[in-house]
C-alpha positions in Angstrom: -0.1 2.3 -12.9 -2.4 4.3 -10.7 -2.9 3.4 -7.1 -6.0 4.7 -5.3 -6.3 5.9 -1.6 -6.7 2.5 0.0 -3.9 1.1 -2.1 -1.6 3.5 -0.5 -3.6 3.9 2.8 -0.9 2.8 5.2 2.9 2.0 5.1 2.0 -1.7 4.6 -0.1 -0.8 1.5 2.5 1.6 0.2 5.1 -1.3 0.4 2.7 -3.6 -1.6 2.2 -0.9 -4.2 6.1 -0.7 -4.5 6.2 -4.4 -4.9 3.6 -4.2 -7.9 5.6 -1.3 -9.4 8.9 -3.2 -9.3 7.4 -6.3 -10.7 5.8 -4.5 -13.6 9.2 -2.9 -14.5 10.7 -6.3 -15.0 14.4 -6.9 -15.3 16.9 -7.6 -18.1 15.3 -8.4 -21.4 11.8 -8.0 -20.0 12.4 -4.4 -18.4 10.1 -1.9 -19.4 9.4 1.8 -18.2 6.7 2.4 -15.5 5.2 5.6 -14.3 3.1 5.4 -11.0 0.4 7.8 -10.1 -0.7 7.9 -6.5 -3.6 9.2 -4.5 -3.6 10.7 -1.1 -3.7 8.1 1.7 -7.3 7.1 2.4 -9.4 9.7 4.2 -6.6 12.4 3.9 -8.4 14.5 1.3 -11.4 14.7 3.5 -9.1 15.6 6.5 -7.6 18.4 4.4 -10.9 19.8 3.4 -12.0 19.7 6.9 -9.0 21.6 8.1 -9.7 24.3 5.6 -13.2 24.5 6.8 -12.0 25.0 10.5 -9.6 27.8 9.1 -12.5 29.5 7.3 -14.6 29.5 10.5 -11.6 30.7 12.6 -11.6 27.4 14.7 -8.0 27.2 15.7 -8.5 24.2 18.0 -10.1 22.4 15.1 -7.2 23.4 12.8 -4.7 22.1 15.3 -6.4 18.7 15.9 -6.5 18.1 12.1 -2.9 19.1 11.6 -1.8 16.9 14.4 -3.7 13.8 12.7 -2.2 14.8 9.3 1.4 15.0 10.6 1.3 11.9 12.8 -0.2 9.7 10.2 2.5 10.5 7.6 5.4 10.6 10.1 4.6 7.3 11.5 4.3 5.9 7.8 7.7 7.4 7.0 9.3 5.6 10.1 8.0 2.2 8.6 9.0 2.9 5.0 12.7 4.1 5.3 15.7 2.9 7.2 16.6 4.9 10.4 19.6 6.5 8.6 17.2 8.3 6.2 14.4 9.0 8.5 15.3 12.4 9.6 15.7 13.6 6.0 12.5 12.1 4.9 10.5 13.4 7.9 11.9 16.8 7.2 10.3 16.4 3.7 7.0 15.7 5.2 7.4 18.6 7.5 8.1 20.9 4.5 4.9 19.8 2.8 3.0 20.3 6.1 4.4 23.8 6.3 3.1 24.5 2.7 -0.3 23.4 3.8 -0.3 25.4 7.0 0.8 28.4 5.1 -2.4 28.1 2.8 -4.6 27.3 5.8 -3.3 30.4 7.6 -4.3 32.5 4.6 -7.7 31.1 4.6 -7.9 31.8 8.3 -7.0 35.4 7.9 -9.5 35.9 5.0 -12.3 34.0 6.6 -13.0 32.5 3.1 -11.8 29.6 1.1 -11.1 30.7 -2.5 -11.3 27.8 -5.0 -7.6 28.4 -6.1 -6.4 28.1 -2.4 -8.5 24.9 -1.8 -7.0 23.3 -5.0 -3.4 24.0 -3.9 -4.3 22.9 -0.3 -5.7 19.6 -0.9 -3.1 18.6 -3.5 -0.8 18.3 -0.5 -2.3 14.8 0.3 -0.9 13.4 -3.0 2.3 15.1 -2.7 2.8 13.5 0.7 1.9 10.0 -0.9 4.5 10.6 -3.7 7.2 11.5 -1.3 6.7 8.4 0.8 6.3 5.9 -2.1 9.3 7.4 -3.9 11.6 7.3 -0.8 10.6 3.8 0.0 11.7 2.7 -3.6 14.9 4.6 -3.1 15.6 2.7 0.1 15.3 -0.5 -2.1 18.0 0.9 -4.3 15.8 2.1 -7.1 16.0 5.5 -9.0 12.7 6.8 -8.1 11.5 10.5 -7.8 8.4 12.1 -6.4 6.9 14.6 -9.0 4.2 17.0 -8.6 1.7 16.8 -11.3 1.7 20.5 -11.6 5.1 20.0 -13.4 3.5 17.6 -16.1 -0.3 18.2 -16.4 -1.5 21.4 -17.9 -5.2 22.3 -17.3 -7.7 25.1 -17.9 -8.5 27.5 -14.9 -11.7 25.8 -13.7 -10.5 25.4 -10.0 -11.8 22.2 -8.2 -12.8 20.7 -11.4 -10.2 21.3 -14.1 -10.0 19.8 -17.5 -6.6 18.9 -19.2 -5.2 20.8 -22.2 -3.8 17.7 -23.9 -1.5 19.1 -26.5 0.3 21.3 -23.9 0.4 18.5 -21.3 2.0 16.1 -23.9 4.9 18.5 -24.3 5.3 19.3 -20.6 4.9 15.7 -19.5 7.5 14.3 -21.9 10.0 17.0 -21.1 9.6 16.4 -17.5 9.2 12.5 -17.3 11.0 11.1 -20.3 14.6 11.9 -19.1 13.9 10.0 -15.8 12.3 7.1 -17.6 15.2 6.9 -20.2 17.9 6.4 -17.4 15.7 3.7 -15.9 14.1 5.7 -13.2 10.5 5.5 -11.8 8.5 8.7 -11.7 6.0 8.7 -8.7 3.5 11.3 -9.9 0.7 13.0 -7.7 -2.7 12.2 -9.0 -5.7 14.6 -8.8 -3.9 17.8 -9.6 -2.3 19.9 -12.3 -1.6 23.5 -13.0 -2.7 26.1 -15.6 -0.4 27.1 -18.3 0.9 30.0 -16.0 1.5 27.8 -13.1 -1.7 28.1 -10.9 -2.4 24.9 -9.0 -5.6 23.2 -10.0 -7.4 19.8 -9.2 -9.4 17.6 -11.4 -12.4 17.0 -9.1 -13.0 14.3 -6.5 -11.7 11.0 -7.6 -9.6 12.7 -10.3 -6.5 10.5 -9.6 -7.8 8.0 -12.2 -8.2 10.9 -14.7 -4.7 12.1 -13.9 -3.4 8.6 -14.8 -5.2 8.4 -18.1 -4.2 11.9 -19.0 -0.4 10.9 -18.5 -0.8 7.5 -20.2 -2.3 9.4 -23.3 0.3 12.2 -23.1 3.4 9.6 -22.7 2.0 7.2 -25.3 1.7 4.3 -22.8 1.2 0.8 -23.9 -1.3 0.1 -21.1 -3.0 1.8 -18.0 -3.3 -0.2 -14.8 -5.6 1.1 -12.2 -5.2 -0.4 -8.8 -8.1 -0.3 -6.4 -9.6 -2.3 -3.5 -12.0 -4.4 -5.7 -11.4 -7.3 -8.1 -12.6 -5.5 -11.2 -15.7 -4.1 -12.8 -18.8 -6.1 -11.8 -22.1 -6.7 -13.3 -23.7 -4.9 -10.2 -22.7 -3.8 -6.9 -22.2 -7.0 -4.9 -23.6 -5.3 -1.7 -27.0 -5.2 -3.5 -26.7 -8.2 -5.8 -24.9 -11.2 -4.1 -24.5 -13.1 -7.4 -22.9 -10.2 -9.2 -19.7 -11.4 -11.3 -16.6 -9.7 -12.5 -16.6 -8.8 -16.2 -13.5 -10.1 -17.9 -13.7 -7.3 -20.6 -15.8 -4.2 -21.1 -15.7 -1.4 -23.8 -14.6 2.1 -23.1 -18.1 3.4 -23.6 -19.7 0.7 -21.3 -17.1 1.5 -18.5 -17.6 5.3 -18.9 -21.5 4.9 -18.8 -21.2 2.7 -15.7 -18.9 5.3 -13.9 -21.1 8.1 -14.7 -24.2 6.2 -13.5 -22.7 5.5 -10.1 -20.3 2.5 -10.4 -17.3 3.2 -8.0 -14.5 1.6 -10.0 -13.5 4.6 -12.3 -13.7 8.3 -12.4 -16.3 9.2 -15.1 -13.9 11.2 -17.1 -11.0 8.6 -17.0 -11.4 7.0 -20.3 -11.7 10.1 -22.6 -7.9 10.8 -23.1 -7.3 7.2 -24.0 -9.8 6.8 -26.8 -7.8 8.4 -29.6 -4.8 6.1 -29.0 -6.8 3.0 -28.1 -4.8 2.4 -24.9 -6.2 -0.6 -23.0 -6.9 -0.2 -19.2 -6.8 -3.0 -16.6 -8.8 -2.4 -13.3 -7.2 -4.6 -10.7 -7.2 -5.2 -7.0 -4.0 -4.4 -5.2 -5.1 -6.4 -2.2 -5.4 -9.6 -4.5 -3.1 -8.8 -7.4 -3.3 -12.5 -8.6 -7.1 -11.9 -9.5 -7.3 -11.3 -13.3 -9.4 -8.0 -13.0 -11.3 -6.4 -15.9 -9.7 -5.2 -19.2 -11.3 -2.1 -20.7 -10.7 -2.0 -24.5 -12.0 0.1 -27.5 -14.5 -2.6 -28.7 -15.5 -6.2 -28.2 -15.9 -8.9 -30.8 -19.2 -9.9 -32.3 -21.8 -11.3 -29.8 -22.6 -10.1 -26.2 -26.2 -9.2 -27.0 -28.1 -7.5 -24.3 -26.9 -5.7 -21.1 -23.4 -6.1 -19.5 -24.1 -4.5 -16.2 -26.6 -2.6 -14.0 -25.7 0.1 -11.6 -27.4 2.6 -9.4 -27.3 5.9 -7.5 -29.2 6.7 -4.4 -27.9 10.1 -3.4 -29.8 12.0 -6.1 -32.8 14.4 -6.5 -35.3 15.0 -9.3 -36.0 18.5 -10.3 -39.3 19.2 -12.2 -40.0 22.3 -14.2 -43.4 23.2 -15.9 -44.5 26.3 -17.7 -47.6 28.0 -16.3 -49.3 28.0 -19.6 -48.9 26.6 -23.2 -47.8 30.1 -24.4 -44.5 29.8 -22.6 -41.9 27.8 -24.4 -40.7 24.8 -22.6 -37.7 24.4 -24.8 -36.6 28.0 -24.1 -36.9 27.3 -20.3 -35.0 24.1 -20.7 -32.2 25.9 -22.7 -31.9 28.6 -20.0 -31.7 26.1 -17.2 -29.2 23.9 -19.0 -27.0 26.9 -19.8 -27.2 28.1 -16.2 -26.1 24.6 -14.8 -23.4 24.3 -17.5 -21.9 27.7 -16.2 -21.6 26.2 -12.6 -20.2 22.8 -13.9 -23.2 20.8 -12.9 -23.8 17.3 -14.5 -27.2 16.2 -15.5 -27.5 12.5 -14.8 -30.8 12.0 -16.6 -33.3 14.2 -18.5 -36.9 13.6 -19.5 -39.6 15.9 -21.1 -43.2 15.6 -22.2 -44.4 17.3 -25.4 -47.8 18.9 -25.0 -47.4 20.3 -21.5 -43.7 21.1 -22.2 -42.7 20.1 -18.7 -39.4 18.5 -18.1 -37.4 16.9 -15.3 -33.8 16.2 -14.7 -31.6 14.4 -12.1 -28.8 15.8 -10.2 -26.6 14.8 -7.2 -28.0 15.8 -3.9 -24.8 17.5 -2.8 -25.2 19.9 -5.8 -29.1 20.5 -5.3 -28.6 23.8 -3.5 -26.3 25.2 -6.2 -28.7 23.9 -8.8 -31.8 25.6 -7.3 -29.9 28.8 -6.8 -28.9 28.8 -10.5 -32.5 28.3 -11.6 -33.7 31.0 -9.4 -31.2 33.4 -11.0 -31.8 32.2 -14.6 -35.6 32.3 -14.5 -35.9 35.3 -12.0 -38.4 37.1 -14.2 -40.5 34.1 -15.2 -40.7 32.9 -11.6 -41.6 36.5 -10.3 -44.5 36.9 -12.9 -45.8 33.4 -12.5 -44.9 32.3 -16.1 -43.3 29.0 -14.5 -45.0 26.9 -11.8 -43.3 26.2 -8.5 -40.1 24.3 -9.1 -40.7 20.8 -7.6 -37.9 18.8 -6.0 -38.1 15.1 -5.0 -35.2 13.9 -2.9 -36.6 10.3 -2.3 -35.6 8.9 -5.6 -32.8 6.8 -7.0 -31.3 6.2 -10.4 -30.9 2.8 -12.1 -29.0 2.4 -15.3 -28.7 -0.5 -17.5 -25.6 -0.4 -19.7 -24.5 -2.5 -22.7 -23.4 -2.0 -26.3 -25.3 -5.3 -27.1 -28.6 -3.6 -26.3 -28.6 -1.7 -29.6 -31.3 -3.0 -31.9 -32.2 -5.8 -29.4 -36.0 -5.9 -30.0 -38.1 -5.9 -26.7 -35.2 -5.5 -24.4 -36.5 -2.3 -22.8 -39.8 -3.9 -22.3 -38.2 -6.7 -20.4 -36.4 -4.2 -18.2 -39.6 -2.4 -17.2 -41.5 -5.6 -16.8 -38.9 -6.9 -14.4 -39.2 -3.5 -12.4 -42.9 -3.7 -12.3 -42.8 -7.2 -11.1 -40.7 -6.1 -8.3 -43.6 -3.6 -7.5 -41.4 -0.6 -8.0 -42.8 2.5 -9.6 -41.0 4.1 -12.6 -41.0 7.9 -12.3 -38.9 9.0 -15.4 -37.1 7.2 -18.3 -34.1 8.4 -20.4 -32.2 6.8 -23.2 -29.7 8.2 -25.5 -29.7 7.7 -29.3 -26.7 5.3 -28.9 -28.9 2.8 -27.1 -26.0 2.2 -24.9 -27.8 3.0 -21.6 -31.3 3.0 -20.4 -31.7 5.2 -17.2 -34.8 4.8 -15.0 -35.6 7.0 -12.1 -37.5 5.0 -9.3 -38.7 5.6 -5.8 -35.7 5.4 -3.5 -37.2 2.8 -1.3 -37.6 0.4 -4.2 -34.1 1.0 -5.8 -32.2 -2.0 -4.5 -35.2 -4.4 -5.4 -35.2 -2.9 -9.0 -31.4 -3.4 -9.4 -31.8 -7.0 -8.3 -34.8 -7.6 -10.5 -33.1 -6.2 -13.5 -29.9 -8.1 -12.9 -31.9 -11.4 -12.7 -33.9 -10.4 -15.9 -30.7 -9.8 -17.9 -29.1 -13.1 -16.9 -26.0 -11.1 -15.7 
C-alpha cells in the first residue's frame, strides 16, 4: 500500500492511513502481510528543496525559516500521534533526522553549490520523517511496525535525481531486509521516492517517484496486489476540473494507465507500472479520504469489447521546439538523431514528435520547466551546423498544449481519428502537430494553449466518455 503526500499530510491523515493498513492486514484466518510505502507530508519536498536553494545562495535567514517550519510541522504531528510517555523519544528521532538534513544543507552552504547527489540525500529526509511518524503511531497501537529507509531495500543506478531500479539486485536486498519482519507479523513502513546505488550512495526516483517505489517493491517482494492511496476517487475519463461530466473508470489496462500518466494525468507516476508487467500484479487506485469508494483497478488486459477511447488527458505546461535544415542537402534524419541523443544524455522525455518528409523539418514537445536545458543541449549538439547556417533558427512556441486520447480499443477502429479531429475543428481549435505510435494506443495532438480546454471537452463528448 502506497500513501501519497496528502494521504499522510497531517497527523489526522496519518492516523487514517494507519487504519487502512491495519484493516488490510486482517486478523486470524484472514491475516495477510502488508508493506506500506509513504511519501513525505504534502508540501515538504518543496520545502526541503527551497531550503537547499537558500543554502546554495548563502541565505542563512531563509534557511532558518525553512528549518523552523520543517521542525514544527513534524514535532506537532508527533505530539498528536504518540502518547506523552513516548513523545520525547519520538521527537528525538525527528530531531536526529533534522540534524542529518542540516548537515547536508550546511555542506551545500559551504560549497555554494547543490551537487545532485547531495540533493538526493537531502530531500529523502521528508519520506524518512513520514515513515518514522507512521511507524511510531502503529507501535502506539500495539503493532510491530518499523520505519525503513528504502536505501536499505531498493538498488538503483547512479542517475541522481531520476534514478532507475536494478530489479535483480533489489529483489535480493528487499527480501533480505523486509521478509524477516513480515514473517514475524510485523509491518514495514518504507520510504517512497528514494533508494541507493549498489555501493550505498543515496538516490531518488524523480518527482512523484513514491508510486514508482511502491511498484518496485511490489514486484521485488512478489506481492499479490498494489494499492495506491491518493486524494481522488480513481482514474477518470478526463480531468473533472475541465470536464464536469467525467466519470471514474472501473478498470483500465497497464498500457492505458501508463499512457495517461505520461500525457499528464495526475493519478500515477509515469514509470509506476513497468516493474509490475512481468508478474501481472494488479493495481488499485483509491481515495484515502473516501476509502469506501471502489476506485479503479489496473490490470494487464481487459476482456473483449470496449471499442474506441477510454479517456482523454492534457498538459498545458509544455513547449513545442521546431528544427528545420537550411537546405535539402542537410539530412534532417541526422539532425534528429543528434538532438535525440543529446536529450537522452540529459534525461529529457519527448512528449510528442512529428516530422515532414520533403523539407525534413521536425518538431517535438517537452515540458516547459526543462526547456532551458533542452535548448542548451541542442546548441551544444548542433554547434557547428548553427554557426555555419546549415540549420535555420530553432523555433520555440510556449503557447501550446498537449491533448492525448488513450484507449486500446482504438486499434483498427476505422474513422476514429477523423472523428477526433472533426470534434477539435468544431470547437474552432487549430491543430499544430499530430503524433500516433504504431500501437494505435494513443493519439497525441498539439493545439494552441488557449483552445486546450475546449478541445478536451469536445473530444470527451465525441468519444461518449
